[in-house]
C-alpha positions in Angstrom: 26.5 -23.7 13.3 29.4 -23.8 10.9 29.1 -21.7 7.7 32.0 -21.5 5.3 34.4 -22.4 8.1 33.1 -19.7 10.5 31.2 -20.6 13.6 28.0 -18.6 14.0 26.3 -18.7 17.4 22.7 -19.6 17.6 21.7 -16.4 19.2 23.0 -14.4 16.3 21.0 -16.5 13.8 17.9 -16.0 16.0 18.3 -12.2 16.1 18.7 -12.1 12.3 15.5 -14.2 11.9 13.6 -11.9 14.3 14.8 -8.8 12.4 13.7 -10.3 9.1 10.3 -11.2 10.5 9.8 -7.6 11.9 10.8 -6.0 8.5 8.5 -8.3 6.6 5.6 -7.5 9.0 6.2 -3.8 8.6 6.1 -4.1 4.8 2.9 -6.1 5.0 1.3 -3.4 7.2 2.4 -0.7 4.8 1.0 -2.6 1.8 -2.4 -3.0 3.6 -2.5 0.7 4.4 -1.8 1.6 0.8 -4.5 -0.8 -0.3 -7.0 0.7 2.0 -6.2 4.2 0.7 -6.7 3.1 -2.9 -10.0 1.4 -2.1 -11.3 4.5 -0.3 -10.2 6.7 -3.2 -11.9 4.5 -5.7 -15.1 4.3 -3.6 -15.1 8.1 -3.5 -14.7 8.3 -7.3 -17.5 5.7 -7.8 -19.8 7.7 -5.4 -19.1 11.0 -7.3 -19.8 9.3 -10.6 -23.0 7.9 -9.2 -24.1 11.4 -8.1 -23.3 12.7 -11.6 -20.7 15.2 -10.6 -18.4 14.4 -13.5 -21.3 14.7 -16.0 -22.1 18.1 -14.5 -18.5 19.3 -14.7 -18.3 18.0 -18.3 -21.4 19.9 -19.3 -20.2 23.1 -17.6 -16.8 22.9 -19.4 -18.4 22.3 -22.7 -20.8 25.2 -22.2 -17.9 27.5 -21.3 -15.9 26.5 -24.4 -18.8 27.0 -26.8 
């Protein structure tokens, strides 16, 4: 392959493409892990809200301040 007057071998292009694919795959895996952590955190917050933990904490703080 000829690029700007420089001959680039096919194996070099293939290695660059493979490296790009590996980096993109690692970024996707990282994004999926972050998404799972956020979903678990939000599920825990929803569960605590359903159990009334935040209302209980709020009542105790108000009673301490009054």
